C-alpha positions as CSV (number, residue, x, y, z in Angstrom):
1,Q,-9.2,0.4,-14.0
2,V,-9.9,2.1,-10.7
3,Q,-7.6,4.9,-8.9
4,L,-7.8,5.1,-5.4
5,V,-6.2,8.1,-3.6
6,E,-7.0,8.4,0.9
7,S,-7.2,12.0,2.4
8,G,-7.8,12.4,6.0
9,G,-5.3,10.4,7.8
10,G,-3.0,12.5,10.6
11,S,-2.2,12.8,14.7
12,V,-4.4,12.5,17.4
13,Q,-4.6,11.6,21.1
14,A,-5.7,8.6,22.4
15,G,-9.7,8.6,23.0
16,G,-9.7,11.3,19.8
17,S,-11.2,10.8,16.5
18,L,-10.6,11.1,12.5
19,R,-12.3,10.2,9.4
20,L,-10.8,8.7,6.5
21,S,-11.7,9.7,2.5
22,C,-11.2,7.4,-0.1
23,A,-11.5,9.3,-3.2
24,A,-11.9,6.5,-6.8
25,S,-11.7,7.3,-10.0
26,G,-12.5,5.4,-13.2
27,R,-15.7,3.9,-14.2
28,R,-18.3,1.6,-12.2
29,F,-17.7,2.5,-9.2
30,S,-20.4,1.8,-7.3
31,T,-19.9,-1.8,-8.5
32,Y,-17.1,-1.9,-6.4
33,N,-17.1,-3.5,-3.1
34,M,-15.1,-1.4,-1.3
35,G,-12.6,-2.0,1.9
36,W,-9.5,-0.3,3.9
37,F,-6.9,-2.6,5.8
38,R,-4.4,-1.3,7.3
39,Q,-0.5,-2.0,8.3
40,A,1.7,-1.0,11.2
41,P,5.7,-1.6,10.8
42,G,6.8,-5.2,11.2
43,N,3.4,-6.6,10.6
44,E,1.0,-7.9,8.0
45,R,-1.3,-6.1,6.3
46,E,-4.7,-6.8,8.1
47,F,-8.5,-6.4,7.3
48,V,-10.4,-3.3,9.2
49,A,-13.6,-3.0,7.0
50,A,-15.3,-3.1,4.3
51,I,-18.7,-2.4,2.5
52,T,-20.9,-4.2,-0.3
53,W,-20.6,-2.1,-3.8
54,S,-24.8,-0.9,-2.7
55,G,-23.7,-0.4,1.0
56,S,-26.8,-2.3,2.3
57,N,-23.8,-4.6,4.4
58,T,-20.8,-3.4,6.6
59,F,-18.5,-5.9,8.2
60,Y,-15.7,-5.4,10.6
61,A,-12.6,-6.9,12.4
62,D,-12.9,-7.6,16.1
63,S,-10.2,-5.0,17.2
64,V,-12.3,-2.2,15.5
65,K,-15.7,-3.2,16.1
66,G,-17.9,-0.6,18.0
67,R,-15.1,2.3,17.4
68,F,-15.1,2.5,13.9
69,T,-17.6,2.9,11.2
70,I,-17.6,2.6,7.2
71,S,-19.6,4.4,5.2
72,R,-20.2,5.5,0.7
73,D,-21.0,7.6,-1.4
74,N,-21.7,6.3,-4.7
75,A,-22.7,9.6,-6.1
76,K,-19.2,11.3,-4.7
77,N,-17.4,7.9,-5.8
78,T,-16.4,8.1,-2.0
79,V,-16.4,5.7,0.4
80,Y,-15.5,6.6,4.4
81,L,-14.0,5.2,7.5
82,Q,-14.9,6.8,10.6
83,M,-12.4,6.6,13.5
84,N,-13.6,6.9,17.5
85,S,-12.8,6.4,20.4
86,L,-8.9,5.8,19.0
87,K,-6.0,3.4,20.5
88,P,-2.4,3.5,20.0
89,E,-2.7,0.4,18.6
90,D,-4.5,1.8,16.0
91,T,-1.3,3.2,14.8
92,A,-0.5,2.2,10.8
93,V,-0.7,3.1,6.9
94,Y,-4.2,2.9,6.4
95,Y,-5.1,1.3,2.6
96,C,-8.3,1.5,0.9
97,A,-9.2,-1.0,-1.5
98,A,-11.5,-2.7,-4.3
99,D,-12.8,-5.1,-5.8
100,Q,-16.1,-7.2,-7.0
101,V,-15.2,-9.8,-4.8
102,M,-16.4,-9.7,-1.5
103,S,-15.0,-13.1,-0.3
104,K,-11.8,-11.4,-1.2
105,F,-11.1,-8.8,1.5
106,S,-11.3,-11.7,4.4
107,A,-9.9,-14.6,2.1
108,N,-7.9,-13.3,0.0
109,K,-6.3,-9.6,-0.3
110,G,-3.0,-10.3,-2.1
111,R,-5.8,-10.6,-5.3
112,I,-7.6,-7.8,-4.9
113,D,-8.1,-5.5,-7.5
114,Y,-7.1,-2.1,-6.5
115,W,-5.7,-0.4,-3.8
116,G,-4.4,3.4,-2.8
117,Q,-1.6,4.9,-1.7
118,G,-2.2,4.5,1.7
119,T,-2.8,7.4,4.9
120,Q,-0.7,7.5,8.3
121,V,-2.8,7.8,11.5
122,T,-0.7,7.8,14.0
123,V,-2.2,7.6,17.9
124,S,-0.4,9.0,20.6
125,S,-1.1,7.8,24.4
């Protein structure tokens, strides 16, 4: 079992930055690929970024590439999402996710094993 708790959300003006954190508890965090998704009202949950268990590879949605950076610290059981140059369209609830199968992040998010409870990010123009 892996429990995920997000933090770091809030309100910011367009062009600003936020850093989300996702703290994991449970065993074997370092064996899990980690990712971030977001869901705006009326929209489906969408992929934002993912990082492999070792941290050696990262993946991003086109909409955030060059602005967001995902990273992890396996010693602290934590994954981060640094969000720069925020836009109003980035407004959403952001969810942390964990799974040992990386392909689920892009192709089968409904089968991802673990999710956090979400943290709200609001970007005003």
